[in-house]
N, C-alpha and C positions, 0 to 999 in steps of 0.2 A: 503494500499500500503504501500512496505516495500522499506524505503526511509530514511536514518541515516542521519539526517543535523549534522552537525558541524559546527562552526563559530568561528571566533577569531578574535579581533583586533588587526594588527600588529602596528598601528601607529597614535598616536595620533596627528600629526603634527611635524612639527621642532620644534616647543619650546619647547614641553613638553620632546621631547625625540633625544636626541644630533642624536641617531643612526638613525632616522627618513632621514636624507635628499638624501638617499641611497637604500629606500625599496627595497625589494627583492619582487619579485612576491609570491601573498600569496596565488597562487594554486601550484607552484613548488613541486614536490616531492609526490603527493596527486595522485595515481594511477586512480581514476575514474573523473568522471564528479566534474568541482567546473567551479563557477562563482567567476570572482577577480574584486570587486566591490572598487572604487574611490569615495567616496563622497568629489568633488570638494568645496559643501559650503553647508548652513543649520542656520536655527537660532541661533544665537549667545548665548542663554540663553538654549545650547544642552548640558549635563551632562552627559547622558546614550544611547543609542541605543535600540533598538529592532526589531529584525528581524522576519518578520513570514512569512513562505514560505503557499504560497496559495495551490487552485487546488487541494484538496484532501491528500496533504501530512500532513498536521496536524501535522509540525512542527514550536515550537516558543524556540528561545535561551533564555538562560539566558540574564537577560540585559547586556552592558557590558558600561564600566567595573559596575564588578558587586557591589561596594561598590560606593555610589555616590563620586564623589572627590570634594574636595573643591572648585576647578575654574570649567569653562565649559571648554568643549572638546575644542579643535584647531583643524580646517579646513587646509587642507584637511585629512579625515580619510581613512583609506584602512584597506580590512578586504577579507575574503573566504566565500564563502557558499559551501561547501564543499558536496558529496554527495554520499549515499552507490550505490551498482548496480541498476538500473533502472529496474524495472517486467516489464511484456508485455504490463502493461496497460498505460505505460508512451507513452505520446500523441506527444512527440518532442517538447515541449516548460515547461517553469515551471515558474509561476508568485509571486512573493515576495514584500511582504511590510515593509516598512523600516518607523520607528516611533521615531521621537527624542523626548523625556520627558528631563522635568526642573527639579530642583533640587528636587525637593518635587513628582517627577513622574508626572507630566499634560505632557501631548498632546501639544507640541507646533510646531511638523510640522510632513509632511506623504508624501509621496510618495510610486506606486507601480510602478512596470516594470513587464514583460512577456518578456524572454530570450528563442530564441532555442538554445536550447540544449542536446545532445543524450553520451550515452555512457562513453567515455574517453576524452571527449571536452574539451578543458579548454577556458573560457571566460570571457576576458577584459570588465568591464563596470563602466562607468564614467557616475552620476549625482549628482543631488542637491536634497536638502529634501526642501520641500513647505510649504505653508501654510496646517494647517491641514483638512484633507475633511471636505466637510458642509455636515452634516448627517442632515440635517434639509427635510422636506417633500416639496418636491415642489407646488406652487396654486394650479396649473390644477390637483393636485394628490389627494387633499383632500378634504374629506366629507362636501357636501355645508353645507354652517349651516342652522338652523330650522327652518323653517318657520312659524313662529308666529301669522301669520294671518290666519292659519287652527284654527279649534276647535279642543279642546284636547279630543280625540276619547276615552280615558280611564273612562272619568267621566262619568254617565248617564247625559243626556237631559232632561229635563223637559216634551216633546212631547212625550219621550220612556216611560216614567212613564205610563201618562195618557193614554196610549194606552192599557192598560193592560198588558204588557209585562215586565219582572224585567230586571237589565240591564244584569243578565247572561242569559239571553234568555229565560226564563221561563213563565208560564204565571202568573198573580198576584193571 
């Protein structure tokens, strides 16, 4: 799918940039579909953000800011996910994932959202970054533990050899 994604951070919070008290719309002036995202809260140890657009778009932004800052980011954060022209396979929604990274690049928080958007629509969205996704396999989906009470079928038993058959099934 041909969807060019551009993403940029406009404001790291009022303490980091004095001009952020009256932040302009991050989608203003973009002629195509655009999602203006405001991250109201997240892990206090967030130094960088990573945005992935899912559902076959395959877009991943560069880390923002590109260079790890000396101090964690200050919320709220505001940025835009801008799209090129949607092709015919566009289903009317776009899903994206936001990952908060600490100073070492480790994941400290994540959030996923699905947004209904078409053609030249501009959508404003506010969200908070929560805990990292739990990637452990639920108990009911894990394979059962091996049953150690069963005999090992890989080794021949003494009665198999006494009946004149080799372990591979051939005659002795």
